[in-house]
Each structure stands twice: as structure tokens, then as C-alpha cells.
C-alpha positions in Angstrom: 0.0 0.0 0.0 2.9 2.3 0.8 4.5 1.4 -2.5 1.3 2.3 -4.4 1.1 5.6 -2.7 4.8 6.3 -3.5 4.2 5.5 -7.2 1.2 7.9 -7.2 3.3 10.6 -5.7 6.0 10.1 -8.3 3.5 10.1 -11.2 1.7 13.2 -9.9 2.1 16.2 -12.1 1.0 19.7 -11.1 -2.1 20.8 -13.0 -1.4 23.5 -15.6 -2.9 26.9 -15.0 -6.6 26.7 -15.5 -8.1 29.3 -18.0 -10.3 31.6 -16.0 -14.1 31.9 -16.6 -13.8 35.6 -17.1 -11.4 35.1 -20.0 -13.9 32.8 -21.7 -16.8 35.2 -21.1 -14.6 38.1 -22.3 -13.7 36.5 -25.6 -17.3 35.4 -26.1 -18.4 39.0 -25.4 -15.9 40.4 -27.9 -17.1 37.9 -30.5 -20.8 39.0 -29.9 -19.7 42.7 -30.2 -17.9 42.0 -33.5 -21.0 40.2 -34.9 -23.2 43.1 -33.8 -20.9 45.6 -35.5 -20.9 43.6 -38.7 -24.6 43.6 -38.7 -24.7 47.4 -38.1 -22.4 47.8 -41.1 -24.2 45.4 -43.3 -27.9 45.7 -42.7 -28.5 49.4 -43.3 -26.5 49.3 -46.6 -28.2 46.1 -47.7 -31.7 47.5 -47.0 -30.9 50.8 -48.8 -29.8 48.9 -51.9 -32.8 46.6 -51.7 -35.3 49.5 -51.4 -33.7 51.4 -54.2 -33.7 48.3 -56.5 -37.4 47.7 -55.8 -38.9 51.2 -56.0 -36.0 53.6 -56.9 -36.2 56.1 -59.7 -33.1 56.6 -61.8 -32.1 60.2 -62.8 -29.2 62.1 -64.2 -27.4 64.3 -61.7 -24.4 66.7 -61.5 -22.0 66.6 -58.6 -22.2 70.0 -56.9 -19.9 69.5 -54.0 -17.4 67.0 -52.6 -15.6 67.0 -49.3 -11.9 66.2 -49.4 -12.1 63.2 -47.1 -14.9 62.5 -48.5 -17.5 63.0 -45.7 -20.2 63.9 -48.2 -21.0 64.1 -51.9 -23.7 66.6 -52.9 -25.6 66.1 -56.2 -28.1 68.3 -58.0 -30.8 66.3 -59.8 -31.0 67.3 -63.5 -33.6 64.9 -65.0 -36.7 63.8 -63.0 -39.7 65.3 -61.4 -37.4 66.7 -58.7 -35.0 68.5 -61.1 -33.0 71.2 -59.4 -33.1 69.5 -56.0 -29.8 69.3 -54.3 -29.2 66.3 -52.0 -26.3 64.5 -50.3 -25.6 61.0 -51.5 -26.2 58.3 -48.9 -23.1 56.4 -47.8 -22.7 52.7 -48.4 -21.0 51.3 -45.3 -19.2 54.6 -44.8 -18.0 54.9 -48.4 -18.8 57.4 -51.2 -18.1 57.2 -54.9 -14.9 58.6 -56.1 -16.0 61.7 -58.0 -15.2 65.4 -58.5 -17.3 68.6 -58.6 -19.0 69.2 -61.9 -19.0 65.6 -63.2 -22.3 63.9 -64.3 -23.6 60.6 -62.9 -26.7 58.5 -62.8 -28.3 58.2 -59.4 -31.2 56.2 -58.0 -33.3 57.8 -55.3 -36.3 56.8 -53.3 -39.4 58.8 -54.4 -40.8 58.7 -50.9 -37.6 60.0 -49.3 -35.2 61.7 -51.8 -32.4 61.8 -49.1 -32.0 58.1 -49.7 -30.0 58.2 -52.9 -27.0 56.2 -54.3 -25.0 56.1 -57.5 -26.8 53.9 -60.0 -23.7 51.7 -60.4 -23.7 51.0 -56.7 -27.4 50.0 -56.7 -26.8 47.6 -59.6 -23.5 46.2 -58.2 -22.7 47.3 -54.6 -19.0 47.6 -53.7 -17.4 45.2 -51.2 -18.5 46.0 -47.7 -15.0 45.7 -46.1 -15.9 46.9 -42.6 -18.6 44.2 -42.4 -16.3 41.5 -43.7 -13.5 42.5 -41.4 -15.7 42.6 -38.2 -17.3 39.3 -39.2 -13.9 37.7 -39.6 -12.8 39.1 -36.3 -16.0 37.8 -34.7 -15.3 34.3 -36.0 -11.7 34.3 -34.8 -12.9 35.4 -31.3 -15.5 32.7 -31.3 -12.9 30.1 -32.2 -10.7 31.3 -29.5 -13.5 31.0 -27.0 -14.2 27.5 -28.1 -10.5 26.6 -27.8 -10.1 28.1 -24.3 -13.3 26.4 -23.2 -12.2 23.0 -24.5 -8.7 23.4 -22.9 -10.4 24.2 -19.5 -12.5 21.1 -19.8 -9.6 19.0 -20.7 -7.5 20.2 -17.8 -10.3 19.6 -15.4 -10.9 16.1 -16.7 -7.3 15.1 -17.0 -5.9 16.4 -13.8 -8.8 16.4 -11.5 -8.1 17.7 -8.0 -5.1 19.9 -7.4 -3.7 18.1 -4.4 -0.6 16.0 -3.9 -1.3 12.6 -2.2 1.3 12.0 0.5 2.6 8.5 1.1 3.0 8.9 4.9 -0.6 10.1 5.5 -2.1 7.2 3.5 0.3 4.6 4.9 -0.4 5.4 8.5 -4.1 5.8 7.9 -4.1 9.4 9.1 -7.3 11.3 9.1 -5.7 14.5 8.0 -6.4 15.5 4.5 -4.0 15.8 1.6 -1.7 18.8 1.3 -2.9 21.6 -1.0 -0.4 22.9 -3.5 -2.0 26.2 -4.4 -3.7 29.0 -2.7 -7.5 28.5 -2.1 
């Protein structure tokens, strides 16, 4: 019996550091945040394009103002029932078409709300929504990290069990005192 206890003591390995629950919850929270941001970038742009495809009116317009960043692009409608109206183009995921003041372009606008307006080429073939793709990828990476950390925690708990060192003298003598703890409680 003392020999078996001595063998167990020799085979005993200290348990690796256990991933904390707050790390798991934190990475899961970040993945949810990234998915939410991706939806915030993707849904408004998608709904604008969908609405303009279904009920939009195409008209010729002239660019009347462009900010240098660009933070806005103003166009003046030339051909439609709203000719002469000046409106700002709607952004598509924070992007605006690359244009200069005085150039002509085809635009599609919503007859119920003319402030919802995009370049016709973007309604037909929207540009890549890079912010949505990037935050989606980051969300997937964070979710995979959460799964990996969770699986590692479960593996450590199953493989190593209790974090105590069995002592041969206590078990051999039949002592009623418990095993010696190796870490702080």
C-alpha cells in the first residue's frame, strides 16, 4: 500500500494553469460585439440597396460638392420630377463614390424619401463592404478562441482532477488529516 502511494506521488504532475471563466466570457463578449458591429455595417447598406432596387427612380445628376475626405457628396438632380433639388448621396458602409465637382452621374433615389440616394452603379453592383467583412472575420476568430479556451479548460479539469498532492506517509499510516494543497485557495 505504501508502494502504491509512493508510485502515485512520483507520477503526480502539477495541474497546468486553468483558464479563467472571465477570459472565456470576455472573448465570447468580444465575438458578440464583432458580430453586432458587422450587422450594423451590413444591414442598413443592404436594406438601402434593396429598397432602391425595388422602388427607386433613376435620374441624371451633376455633382455640386465633394468634401476632401470625403465625408459627403452633394448632387443636383437634372432629369426627374425633382429636377434642381440638391441632396447628399447616402453612404454605403461609410463609403462614397470617387468623383469630382462638376461631373455627371446616374443616381437612383427613393421617391418617398429623396435623401436616400445612391449612385446607379452601386445600386446595380454594390461595392465590397469591407468593414462588415472585417468585423465578421474578427468575430469568427474570437468565437474560435472562446471554443479553444473552453475545451482546454474542460480537458485540464478532466485530465488532472483535484489539485492536491497525495502524500505517502498520510495514506500509509491511515491518518485522518487531508491531503496537502499545492495552491492557494
